[in-house]
N, C-alpha and C positions, 0 to 999 in steps of 0.2 A: 421473436424470442432472441435474446442476446446469448451468444455462446462465449464462454470463458475458458481459457486454459490457465491454470494456476501452476506456476513453477514453484515447487516446494510441497512438503507433506507434513509440516510441523503444526504446532498449535494454531498459529496465525493462519496458515493456509487452510486448515480445516474449518476454523471459525468463519473466515471470509467465504469459503465455499459453501458452508451451511447457510449463511445469510442469503447468498445469491441463489442457491437452490430453493430455499424457502420462497423466494420471489418468483420462481418459475424459470430461472435461467438454466441453461445447460452448462454443466461444469465438469471439466476433466482435469486431471492432475499429472504433472511430470515430476517424478521423484529425482533426487540428486543423481542416482546412478543411471538415470535415463536421459540426462541432459546431453544434447547433441545427437541423440538417437530417436527419441520420441518426437512426434510432430507437435507444433504449436498451432493447432487449427482454429482456435477460438478467435472471434472478432476482437476480443479483449484478452490481453495476456497480463496476468498479475505476477509480479516478481515478489513472491512471499518467501524470501530468503534473507539471511544476514547480508549486510552490505559487502563484506569481503567476497561473497560468492558471485556478485553481479558481473564482474569483468569476464569470468569464464562463460557465463550464460550469454553475454552479449557476443563474445567470440564465437560461440556455437550457433547462435540464432540471428545474427545481425541481418542477414538477407531475409529470413522468414518474418522478422518483425517490421520490415519496411511497410509502411502504410497502415499498420495496426495501431490500436490503442494499447499503450503499455502503461500499467499502473505500478508505480514504485512505492512500496510500503516501508522501505528501509529507513533506519535512523543510522547515519554514518558515524557511529561512536567509535572512539578508541576503546575497544573491548578489554584491553589490558588494564587501563587505568580508570575508565569511566569518567574522565575529567575533561574531555574535549571532543569536538567533532573533527573528522579527518579529511574534510573537503576544504578547498580554498576559502578563505574569508569572503563572505558575501555570496558564495555559491551554495549549491545544494547537491545532494546525491541525484535528485531528479534532473537538475540542469546538466550534470555530468553525463547522465544517461542520454538525455536529449542530444547532447553534442556528439555522442557516439553513434546514435541512430537518428539522424536529422529528419528522415522521412516518416518516422513514427510520430504518434500523438501521445507524448508522455504526460501522465498525470501523477500527482502526488496525492496519496490517500491512505487511510488506515494506519498511518504511522503514529497518530495521536491516540490510538485505541489499543487496549490490551485484549488478548484473545477471550478472556473471561467476560469482558463487557460486551464483546461482539456476540458471544454465545448466549449470554443472558438477555441481550438486547436492552440492558439497563446499566446506568451508572448511578448507583443509589436508587432514588425514586424517579430519575429522569430517563427518558429513552436515549439510548446510545446515539451519539451524533458523529457522523463521518465527515471530516473536512476534506474537500477536493479542490486542488489547485491545478491549473493547466492552461495552455494557450488556445486549445480547441474547444469552443463552446459546445459543439456537437458531441465531442468525446466526453466532456464533463456531463452533459445532459444524459447521455447513455448510462454512465456509471451511477449518477444520482438516481435515475429512475430505477435501476436494478437494485440499488441499496434500499431505496424507499419501499419497493415492492417486497423486499425481504423483511420489512418490519422495523427498520431503523430510520432515523432522521439523517439527512445529508444536506450539506451547505456548500455552495460554490464559494470557495475562499479566494477566488481571483486568479490572476495569471500565474504561470509557472514560476515567476519570480517570487511568489509568496511561499513556495516550497521551503525557502530559507527559514522563514518564520515558523512554518509547521514543523520543520526538523528541530528548531530550538525548543518548541513546546514538547515534542517527543523526547528530546534529550533531557529536559527537566523532569518529565514524568518518569522516565526510566531510572534516572539517578535517584529520585525520591523512592521508587520501589526497591531498587537494589539496596539502598541504605535503610530500608524497612520503615520509612516515614509515612508511606502509604502502602496499601496492599495491592496485589496484582488484580484485584477486583475493583480497584479504585480508578480514579481518573478525573478528568474535567468534564463537567456537564454544561450544556448550553440550553438556555431557555430563550424563547422568542417572544 
């Protein structure tokens, strides 16, 4: 059984935790006020927080995250304007996290999903699909298996370099939802 620690307690944290628990994984949560105090004991640590919160989490847990699988769900948007990403061109939030904790196995996942589609396990009539990018085949396989056990589809989207494209998809999806062109129960569906 895979153990997960989810840092965050918002809609996405609870939706992801629900999927993982449905698949038989053990899930614990670290709330904002517990960061730096509560342990991150899971084999996999999910950063289910807004991108601006990541730096302080990495400051608090850099040593504890060494050797762990770290899942970055963030979309590094400029939340004041919603018109750009705030990471260097060609980079990604996941790549920035990997640079900060080089001994961790950083994955990009869940950033192209809304909480409602994770909870419902559907996007329209399609099963919700989670795209997973990362450089560790073993880490990706662990997350994909846990997501699939929870009733969703999961696709290995390639190396961590693909996080750049996943964040672009997440950016497009969020800007469409904020401008009310799609609903928060919408999203992109994948068929195989």
